[in-house]
N, C-alpha and C positions, 0 to 999 in steps of 0.2 A: 785344728786347734792344738796348741802345744800345752801339755800338762806334765807336772812332776809329781809322781807318786813317791812319798817319802815316809820314813819312820825314824824315831830316835830311841835310844836306850839311855837311861839316866841313873844317877847315884841313889835316887829315891823318888818320892812322889810330889814333893812340894817345890814348885819351880822358883819360889822366892829364895830358897836356900840350897836346893840341890842343883846338880849340874848335868849337862849332857856329856855322855862318855862314848857314844857312837851315833853316827848319822849315816843313813843310806838312802839313795834316791834313784829312781828309774824314770827315764824320759819317755813319754808317749807323744806321738804326733798323729792326730786324727784317730785317737784311741788305739794306736798300734805302737808297740815298743820299737824304738829306733836302734836299740843296742847300746845307747849311751847311758852310763851309770855314774854315780858319785858315791864314794864310801870312805869314811875315816873313823878310826878310833881316836878318842880325844882324852887328854889328861885333864882331870877336873881340878887343877890347882891343888890346894891343900884339903879338899873335900874327900872324905873316905866313902867308899861304896857301902851302902846298907846291905847287910847279909841277906835280907829278904829280897832285895833287888837282884843280888847275885843268884839267888835261887831261881829267879825267873829268867834272867838273860844269860847267866853263866859267866859274866865278866867279873874279874877280880881286880883288886888294886894293882897287882903285879902285871896284869894284862895291859893296863894303860900307862904304866910307868914308862917314861921316856917318849910317850906319844905327843904330838903337837897339842898346844892349847887351842881352845875355841877361837881365840883371837888370830891364831895362825892359819886357820882354815876357812874363816867366815867369808872372805872375799872370793875364794874359790867356789864356795857353796852358792853365794849370791850370783856369781857369774854363770854358774851352771843353771840356776833357776831362771835368771832373766826376768821376763815379765809373764812367765807362765803361771797358770793356776796351780796351787799346791793342794794335793789330795792326800789325806791320811785317814786312818781308822781311829775314831775318837779324836778328831783333829784338834779339838780344844786343848787337849793335853800337850800335844807336840807344839802347837802354836804358842802356848804360854811359855814353854821352855825355850823355844827359839827367841821369842821376844824378850824374855828376861835376860838371856845371854846377850842379845843386842843392846839392851839397856845398860848392862855392865860396861859395854864398850862405847857408850854414848852414841849409839847408832839408832837410826829410825826404826820403829817397829814395822812389821809387815801387817798391813790392814786386814781386818777380819774377813772382808769380802774376797780376799785372795785365796781363802781356804775352803776346800770342799771336804765334808765329813762323810766318809763311806759308811760309818756306823749309823748315822741318821738316815742315809739313803736306804740301807739294809732294813732298818726298822720300819720304814714306810713301805718297802716292797714286801717284806716278810714280817708282818706285825706280830705273829706268834713266836718268832725267833726259833732257836737261839741264833744270835748274830755275831758271835766272836769270830775272829779271822779263821780259826780252825773249823768252826761250824760252817762258815761260808765256803771254805775250800771243799768240804765234804758235799755240801749242797750242789756245788757246780762241777764236781768231779775233778778238782784240781789236786794234783799230787803234792801233799805237804809232809811227806814222810821224812824229809830232811830237817824238819822243824823240831828238833829235840829241845832246844831252848829258843827263846825269842832272839832274833838277830836283826839289826836294822836293815841291812841290804836284802837278806832273804825275805824278811817280812814285806819289804817294799815290792820285791818281785812277785810274791804270792798275791799281794793286794792288787797289783797291776792286773793280774789275770782275773781276779775276782771282780774288779771294777769294770773290766771289759765285758765280762759275762753279765754283770748287773745292768750294763748299758745296752744290752741286746745281743752281745756276742760278737765274734770277729766278723761274721758275715754282714751284720748290720752296719759295721763300721768300715766295710770294705772301701778302700781308696786306691783302686788299681789305676794309676796314672800312666798313660803311655805317652808317645811322642807329642810334642807341642805343635803339630801341624794339622790340627783338626781331627786327630784320631779320637775314637770314642773313649770315654772315661767313665768308669763305674764309681759313682759317689753316692754314699748313703743308700745303696741298693737300687739306684736308678741309672739307666744307661743314658748318657748324655754325650754331646760333642761340644767342642769349644764354640762352634757357631750355633749350637743347639739345633742342628739341621735334622730334618726327618729322615727315617730310614729310606734308602732308595727303593723304588718300585721295580718290579720285573719288567723287562723289555716287552714281553708278551704274556698275557695271562695264562694260567694253567688250564688245560682242557677240563670241562665239567665231568664229574664222575657219574652223574645221574643219567640214566637212559631215558629216551622219550617215553617208553612204557611206564617207567617209575614215576615220571612227571605226571602222566595221565592218571595213574592210579591215585596219586596224592591229591590231584585236583578233584577227582571223584569223591574221595573221602571227605575233603573239606566241604564240598557242595552239600553233602548229606548232614553236616553239622548245624546248618541253619545260618541265618544272616547275622547272628551275633557271635559267631565263632571267632576266637582270638586270632586264628590263622589269617583271617581277613584283614586284621589290623597290621599284621606283619607283612602280608603279601596279598594286596587287594586283587591281584590278577589271578589268584588261586581259584576264585569262584567262577571264572570264565569257563 
C-alpha cells in the first residue's frame, strides 16, 4: 500500500486567511520508505509570516521571497501524491490548509477519508502521552537531534519513522520480494510462495536420536502413571 507522509509550515494558524509556505512529503510503499520525496518552499502572496510562526519553524519573509506560489507547485504535489493515503501528525491542521489553498484555485478538496492522523493513532496507542512528534521520537528511539526548528521535509521524514514503528516496526512490515518465478516472499512476517506451495520434504527422514533403552525407560515411566496419564493421549502405544 502506498502512503504519503507529509507536513506543512504556514504563515499562521488560521487556514482561512493564512497560507502554506513550506510543504514536504515522503513516500512509503508497504510501510517502507522508497526514497522518493517532495519538498518546496512557497511564497504566500502578499501574506506576511506571523513572528510567532517564525519562532516555531524559523522561516522568514525573506526566506520565501522569490519562491513559487502554491498555484505553481500544486500539480507537482498532486502528481506526487496520486491516489495514496495522506498521513500527517495532527492531520486536520494540514488537511484544512491544503484544502483552503485548493479552494482558492477553484480545485476540488481532498476528501477527509484520504487523511490518516498519527496524533490520533498515538493517543490511542499511548493514552497517557505525551504524543508530540519529539516525544514520539524519544519513545521509539528515533534521532531527532537535527530538529532545531520545525521543517516540513525533516518532520515528514521523522514522522515516517515514527509511523513505521507505531505500525509494528520495520520487521512487521517486511516485504522482501524476490524473483517472480515462484521464489518465496516474506510478506507481513509470513513466508509464502507465489503458488502458496508447502515447504519441500526431506528425501529421507532423519535418523531417530532416541536409543531403544531410552524408549523402554520412557514406556516404563508412563506405565506407572496410570491409565489416565496424558502421555497415553499423545502416544497410546507408550502403555504397551
